[in-house]
Each structure stands twice: as structure tokens, then as C-alpha cells.
C-alpha positions in Angstrom: 80.4 84.5 102.1 81.4 86.3 98.9 80.0 85.2 95.5 83.3 85.2 93.7 85.0 82.8 96.1 82.3 80.3 97.0 83.2 76.7 96.7 86.8 77.4 96.0 89.7 75.9 97.8 92.7 78.2 98.6 95.4 75.6 99.5 98.0 77.4 97.4 97.2 80.7 99.0 97.5 79.3 102.5 100.9 77.6 101.6 102.2 81.0 100.2 101.1 82.8 103.4 102.6 80.2 105.7 105.9 80.1 103.7 106.3 83.9 103.7 105.5 84.3 107.4 108.0 81.7 108.3 110.7 83.4 106.2 111.0 80.4 103.9 111.7 81.0 100.2 108.8 79.8 98.1 107.9 79.3 94.5 105.1 81.5 93.2 101.6 80.2 93.0 100.8 83.0 90.5 101.5 82.6 86.8 105.2 82.9 86.0 106.2 86.0 84.0 105.9 85.9 80.2 108.3 88.8 79.7 111.0 90.2 82.0 113.2 93.3 82.1 116.9 93.2 82.4 118.2 93.0 86.0 117.8 96.2 88.0 118.8 97.3 91.5 116.4 99.0 93.8 117.6 102.6 94.5 114.7 103.4 96.9 111.6 101.8 98.3 109.2 104.8 98.3 106.4 102.8 99.9 104.9 99.3 99.7 103.7 99.7 96.1 106.2 102.2 94.6 110.0 101.8 94.1 112.7 103.7 92.3 115.2 101.8 90.2 118.9 102.4 89.8 118.4 103.8 86.3 116.2 106.6 87.9 112.8 105.2 86.7 110.0 104.7 89.2 107.7 101.6 89.2 104.1 101.7 90.4 103.4 98.1 91.2 100.2 96.7 89.8 97.7 94.2 91.0 97.7 95.5 94.6 97.6 98.6 96.7 99.1 99.4 100.1 97.9 102.0 102.5 99.4 105.5 102.4 102.2 106.8 104.6 100.3 110.0 105.0 97.3 108.1 106.5 96.8 107.9 110.3 96.0 105.2 112.8 96.0 101.6 111.7 96.3 102.5 108.0 99.5 104.4 108.6 100.8 101.4 110.7 100.1 99.0 107.8 101.6 101.4 105.3 104.8 101.4 107.3 104.7 97.6 107.7 104.3 97.2 104.0 107.3 99.5 103.2 109.5 97.7 105.8 108.6 94.3 104.5 109.3 95.3 100.9 112.7 96.5 102.0 113.3 93.2 103.8 112.3 90.8 101.0 113.6 92.6 97.9 116.9 91.1 96.8 119.8 93.0 95.4 118.6 92.5 91.8 115.0 92.3 90.5 113.2 92.3 87.2 110.1 94.2 86.1 107.2 92.3 84.5 105.7 92.8 82.0 108.4 94.2 79.8 108.5 96.6 78.1 106.3 98.0 80.9 103.6 100.6 80.1 103.6 104.0 81.9 101.0 105.9 83.8 100.2 109.6 83.4 103.0 110.4 85.9 105.6 108.6 83.8 105.9 105.7 86.2 106.4 102.2 84.9 103.5 99.9 85.6 104.3 96.3 86.5 105.2 93.9 89.3 108.6 93.0 90.6 109.9 89.5 90.0 112.3 88.4 92.7 113.5 85.2 91.0 110.9 82.9 92.6 107.9 85.2 93.4 106.4 88.6 92.9 106.7 91.3 95.5 102.9 91.8 95.3 102.2 88.2 96.1 104.3 88.4 99.2 102.6 91.5 100.5 99.1 90.3 99.8 99.8 86.9 101.4 100.9 88.7 104.6 97.9 90.9 104.7 100.0 94.0 104.1 98.3 94.9 100.8 94.9 94.7 99.1 94.4 93.3 95.6 93.0 95.8 93.1 92.5 95.3 89.3 93.5 98.2 87.1 93.4 97.3 83.4 95.2 96.7 81.2 97.7 95.0 83.5 95.5 92.4 85.1 97.5 89.1 84.6 98.0 88.6 88.3 94.6 89.7 89.6 92.9 86.3 89.9 95.9 84.8 91.6 96.3 87.7 94.0 92.5 87.6 94.9 92.9 84.0 95.8 96.0 84.7 97.9 94.2 87.6 99.6 91.3 85.4 100.4 93.6 82.9 102.1 95.1 85.7 104.2 91.6 87.0 105.0 90.2 83.7 106.1 93.4 83.1 108.2 93.1 86.6 109.7 96.6 87.5 108.7 97.9 91.1 108.8 95.3 93.8 108.3 92.6 91.1 108.2 93.2 90.5 111.9 91.9 93.9 112.8 88.2 93.5 111.8 88.5 96.9 110.1 87.9 95.9 106.5 85.7 96.3 104.6 84.6 99.6 106.0 80.9 100.6 105.9 79.9 102.9 103.0 77.8 105.0 105.3 80.9 106.1 107.2 82.9 107.5 104.2 84.3 110.9 105.1 87.3 111.2 102.8 88.6 110.2 99.4 91.5 107.9 98.4 91.7 104.2 98.1 88.9 102.5 99.9 87.5 99.0 100.5 83.9 99.4 101.4 80.7 97.4 101.8 77.2 98.7 101.3 73.7 98.0 99.9 72.3 99.1 96.6 69.7 101.7 97.5 69.2 103.1 94.1 69.9 102.3 90.4 70.5 105.4 88.3 71.1 103.6 85.0 72.7 100.4 83.6 76.1 101.3 84.8 75.6 103.5 87.9 74.2 102.6 91.3 74.1 104.2 94.8 75.3 102.4 97.8 73.7 103.3 101.2 72.4 106.5 99.7 75.9 108.0 99.8 78.4 106.4 97.4 77.8 106.7 93.6 79.5 103.6 92.0 80.1 103.6 88.3 80.6 100.1 86.8 83.1 99.7 83.9 80.4 97.9 81.9 76.6 97.2 81.9 75.4 94.7 84.4 71.7 94.0 84.1 71.8 91.6 87.1 72.1 94.4 89.7 69.1 94.8 92.0 68.3 97.1 94.9 68.9 95.5 98.2 72.0 93.7 96.9 75.1 94.1 99.1 78.5 94.7 97.5 82.1 94.9 98.6 83.8 97.5 96.3 87.3 98.7 96.2 89.1 101.5 94.4 89.8 105.2 94.5 87.0 107.3 95.9 86.6 111.0 95.0 84.2 113.8 95.6 81.2 113.6 93.2 80.7 116.3 90.6 78.8 119.3 91.9 75.6 118.3 90.1 75.5 115.1 92.2 77.3 116.1 95.4 74.3 117.2 97.4 72.6 113.8 96.9 75.6 111.5 96.7 78.7 113.1 98.0 81.2 110.4 96.9 82.0 108.6 93.7 83.9 105.4 92.9 84.6 104.6 89.3 85.4 100.9 89.3 88.3 100.1 87.0 87.3 96.4 86.7 84.4 94.2 87.8 86.9 92.2 89.8 86.9 95.2 92.2 83.3 94.5 93.1 81.9 91.3 94.7 78.4 90.5 95.9 78.1 89.7 99.6 75.6 87.1 100.9 
């Protein structure tokens, strides 16, 4: 069991998943948007978490991540499923939230797509086609999406039916978005630990409760460690938010 979700009931998440899978329209179980853009049309679904609008702007959807089309095996399969499902469920007109939306370093708008009754991210997470990930400052949907994801996970929906996730830290062989599980084998300082002697994990803030022997699930974008660390710990994960790390019992 995971610390963050113990003793919680995920009735809403289960209802969302059941409604989506049956093709029934449903009202969101996530907080409704506080600010919304004008209506846009979708010009192109690039993948499950990136779209191009009819005004030429691109939106990198926040609160979740889908697998990459350039991946192979089951990851590519689920990347394709997420893209197809996004194309299926997106209506003719959508709105971006929050609005005005911030931009990332690539000039993409950062937000989720509101489809009149639900968020696209909520649909994909409920169907096990996407994983929740918190990237500040846009974190308003994270707790809701984590609950929705847990419902899909417990019901073995979508990718959660494969018994592939989380993957073991000791098996890391490439970078990119990862959902891994491993044990703290070394504490370097108040914000940096080593999992399974291989993955250097940097927390976004000090956590004095961390102990060696603790097992964590972590998720985020893994990269090669700087050369000064690489021979000892070849991979690094800088957590964007502590919601991307949960203790496993």
C-alpha cells in the first residue's frame, strides 16, 4: 500500500472510470475551472498530452503525461492508444484552463482542456492511458488526478493491467519520463538520496523524515547524471513536486 492513499475511498474515481469506459458523458470529479479561454477548435492532436489549436498555438497539457510515440513495445502501444482516445473524445470546441495560460520554454501553452463537462486529462488518467505528474506552478488538478489514477490502478484499467508499472530503479537504462520504485540506499544530503545505488533523486525541498531502507515510488523525467556523479550514480531525477514521490509499505 502507498502512504499517500491509505484509508482513502476512491468512489468518485471508480465512477469516472466506469463512465468513461462505457462511453457515457460524465460530470467532472475534479474541481471545475476557475478561468477559461475563449472557445478554440483542435487543429491537430500531436499526441495524448499535446495539441495544436486552430490559432496556431500548441498546448502542453498539465497534470499528466502520456507515453511517447517514439517509444517501443507496450509504451508505444499506450502512446498510440492515448492519442487515439484524445481524438475520439475531444469535441469540436474546447477551452483551455487556466486562462491566460502560462508558457513553457518552447512557447507552448500550459494547461488542461475543458470539454464542457470534464478535463481531457481526467478522461485519459481514468482509462489508464496516462500517468499523473505534478509540475508546478500548475498543480490545481494533481490531487484529483492522483485519486482518479489510483482508482484505475486498483481496478487494473489500461496500462495498470500490464503489471509493468512501477518499473524497478535497478533496471534503468535510458532517460525520459519514468515511473520507478526503489529503496533508499544512501542519503547524500537533506534533499538528495540514492535509490538502489543507481538513481540520484533530488527533492524539491528538505525532507528530514527520509531514512535508508525506505522504499519510494518516484515519477518524472530522468536524465544522465553530471559527469562528476555519473560513475557512481548514472541517472538523476529532479522531482518537480513531492506529489511525485510516495512511500511504499
